[in-house]
Residue frames relative to the residue before (quaternion, step in Angstrom):
aa qw qx qy qz dx dy dz
M 1.0000 0.0000 0.0000 0.0000 0.00 0.00 0.00
N 0.3139 -0.7529 0.5531 0.1695 3.57 -0.83 0.99
D 0.1415 -0.7941 0.5890 0.0491 3.56 -0.71 1.10
T 0.2712 -0.7996 0.5161 0.1440 3.58 -0.27 1.24
R 0.5352 0.6295 -0.4073 0.3891 3.60 1.24 -0.25
L 0.5478 0.6216 -0.3984 0.3934 3.61 1.22 -0.18
D 0.5699 0.5756 -0.3847 0.4426 3.59 1.28 -0.07
F 0.3260 0.7216 -0.5390 0.2873 3.56 0.40 1.25
A 0.6819 -0.5429 0.3156 0.3750 3.55 -1.19 0.60
E 0.7563 0.3155 -0.1841 0.5428 3.59 0.91 -0.87
K 0.0990 -0.8269 0.5531 0.0234 3.58 -0.18 1.26
R 0.0622 0.7847 -0.6070 0.1090 3.54 -0.41 1.29
S 0.6354 -0.5340 0.3919 0.3969 3.54 -1.26 0.33
F 0.7941 0.1226 -0.0480 0.5933 3.58 1.06 -0.76
R 0.4698 -0.6705 0.4983 0.2852 3.54 -1.02 0.79
R 0.3797 -0.7070 0.5526 0.2250 3.52 -1.21 0.55
M 0.2433 -0.7119 0.6365 0.1701 3.52 -1.17 0.72
Y 0.2707 -0.7596 0.5713 0.1527 3.55 -0.78 1.02
L 0.1514 -0.8567 0.4925 0.0253 3.55 -0.38 1.28
G 0.0592 -0.8131 0.5728 0.0856 3.58 0.62 -1.09
T 0.5145 0.6392 -0.4147 0.3933 3.57 0.97 0.83
Q 0.6246 -0.5617 0.3931 0.3739 3.57 -1.20 0.54
A 0.0581 -0.7697 0.6355 0.0178 3.54 -1.17 0.73
E 0.2533 -0.7344 0.6105 0.1541 3.53 -1.22 0.62
L 0.1317 -0.7864 0.6018 0.0453 3.57 -0.94 0.96
K 0.0695 -0.7889 0.6102 0.0182 3.55 -0.92 0.94
N 0.2824 -0.7650 0.5553 0.1633 3.58 -0.81 1.03
S 0.7303 -0.4538 0.2906 0.4197 3.59 -1.31 0.11
Q 0.6512 0.4893 -0.3177 0.4854 3.61 1.24 -0.34
G 0.5665 -0.6268 0.3671 0.3893 3.58 1.29 0.01
Q 0.4479 0.6725 -0.4708 0.3543 3.60 1.24 0.10
I 0.2322 -0.7862 0.5640 0.0997 3.56 -0.97 0.91
Y 0.0813 -0.7702 0.6326 -0.0026 3.54 -1.02 0.99
S 0.2840 -0.7439 0.5706 0.2011 3.54 -1.23 0.38
G 0.0102 0.7832 -0.6212 0.0262 3.49 -1.24 0.54
L 0.4114 -0.6582 0.5650 0.2798 3.50 -1.37 0.02
C 0.3166 -0.7468 0.5531 0.1902 3.58 -0.67 1.09
A 0.2612 -0.7877 0.5422 0.1314 3.55 -0.42 1.24
N 0.7932 -0.1416 0.0941 0.5847 3.58 0.95 -0.86
L 0.1921 -0.7658 0.6110 0.0576 3.50 -1.31 0.56
S 0.0082 -0.7666 0.6419 0.0151 3.56 -1.05 0.80
A 0.7254 -0.4221 0.3018 0.4523 3.57 -1.26 -0.04
T 0.7941 0.3122 -0.1498 0.4994 3.59 1.10 -0.60
G 0.8408 0.0760 -0.0311 0.5350 3.62 1.16 -0.08
L 0.2657 -0.7306 0.6087 0.1587 3.49 -1.43 0.11
L 0.1738 -0.7200 0.6517 0.1635 3.53 -1.32 0.35
L 0.0818 -0.8104 0.5802 -0.0028 3.54 -0.73 1.15
D 0.2625 -0.6845 0.6535 0.1883 3.51 -1.29 0.55
A 0.0437 0.8335 -0.5430 0.0921 3.59 -0.39 1.23
D 0.5025 -0.6534 0.4738 0.3099 3.55 -1.25 0.37
T 0.7414 0.2748 -0.2034 0.5774 3.58 1.27 0.03
G 0.4128 -0.6890 0.5368 0.2583 3.54 -1.23 0.51
F 0.2421 -0.7576 0.5893 0.1418 3.55 -1.26 0.35
N 0.5550 -0.6083 0.4558 0.3380 3.56 -1.25 0.46
I 0.5500 -0.5878 0.4795 0.3494 3.55 -1.10 0.73
N 0.8179 0.1997 -0.2222 0.4917 3.58 -1.04 0.96
E 0.4398 0.6638 -0.4820 0.3655 3.61 1.23 0.10
E 0.3047 -0.7462 0.5617 0.1868 3.58 -1.01 0.81
L 0.0532 -0.7850 0.6169 -0.0163 3.53 -1.03 0.93
Q 0.3004 -0.6831 0.6188 0.2453 3.52 -1.25 0.43
V 0.1496 -0.7974 0.5828 0.0459 3.56 -0.75 1.10
S 0.0565 -0.7826 0.6199 0.0046 3.55 -0.95 0.96
I 0.0539 -0.7655 0.6412 0.0037 3.54 -0.94 1.00
P 0.3653 -0.7543 0.4941 0.2311 3.61 -0.54 1.09
S 0.4803 -0.6464 0.5104 0.3016 3.54 -1.21 0.56
P 0.4234 -0.6915 0.5140 0.2800 3.60 -1.02 0.70
T 0.6954 0.4205 -0.2443 0.5291 3.56 1.32 -0.28
P 0.4759 -0.7175 0.4244 0.2804 3.62 -0.59 1.08
N 0.7116 0.4689 -0.2634 0.4520 3.62 1.02 -0.70
M 0.6842 0.4381 -0.2828 0.5099 3.61 1.25 -0.08
P 0.4693 -0.6703 0.4840 0.3101 3.59 -0.98 0.75
G 0.5146 -0.6216 0.4899 0.3297 3.55 -1.23 0.44
Y 0.5543 -0.5777 0.4786 0.3606 3.55 -1.34 -0.12
K 0.0502 0.7805 -0.6208 0.0545 3.57 -0.90 0.93
A 0.0929 0.8087 -0.5716 0.1031 3.57 -0.84 0.99
R 0.3707 -0.6477 0.6121 0.2617 3.52 -1.33 0.48
C 0.0319 -0.8331 0.5484 -0.0644 3.55 -0.66 1.17
R 0.2794 -0.7200 0.6083 0.1830 3.54 -1.36 0.34
V 0.4401 -0.6898 0.5127 0.2600 3.56 -0.96 0.92
N 0.1653 -0.7891 0.5876 0.0679 3.57 -0.78 1.09
R 0.7895 -0.0490 0.0201 0.6114 3.56 1.18 -0.54
S 0.0343 -0.7665 0.6413 0.0006 3.53 -1.23 0.59
D 0.0255 0.8426 -0.5290 0.0976 3.55 0.02 1.36
A 0.4079 -0.7046 0.5300 0.2374 3.55 -0.91 0.97
H 0.0010 0.7513 -0.6593 0.0277 3.55 -1.07 0.91
G 0.7822 -0.1608 0.0552 0.5993 3.54 0.13 1.31
T 0.7822 -0.2516 0.2143 0.5281 3.59 -0.69 -1.07
R 0.6498 0.4914 -0.2980 0.4976 3.60 1.32 -0.01
F 0.2856 -0.7415 0.5805 0.1778 3.56 -1.32 0.21
H 0.2693 -0.6937 0.6407 0.1894 3.55 -1.14 0.74
V 0.0775 -0.8153 0.5735 -0.0185 3.54 -0.56 1.22
G 0.1675 -0.7846 0.5940 0.0589 3.56 -0.64 1.20
L 0.0733 -0.8215 0.5653 -0.0169 3.55 -0.69 1.13
E 0.2866 -0.7133 0.6154 0.1741 3.53 -1.14 0.77
V 0.3682 -0.7184 0.5428 0.2317 3.60 -0.84 0.94
L 0.2044 -0.7876 0.5744 0.0894 3.57 -0.72 1.12
E 0.7887 -0.0815 0.1032 0.6006 3.55 1.06 -0.81
V 0.2880 -0.7130 0.6099 0.1915 3.55 -0.96 0.90
L 0.2590 -0.8044 0.5230 0.1110 3.56 -0.73 1.10
């Protein structure tokens, strides 16, 4: 099936879903942080967080479902970038495994 919607300016392997929803991040020491999931694709996420993370650090990301009968999203991810933007950080994560 030919999908003409693929003719968009930013050509990526996977489309991004723009969420704007709360996310919980847990590091390997069990510390929990919160962030806002700006977008999600099949291979990664972009979060707006109040703290930065180290490149290659692994985090578990949980995004609650807005629907009670559907499970939320949970994945093991690796930090690819963590850029300061004022007092906030844009954190780019690669999805290693959907849990």
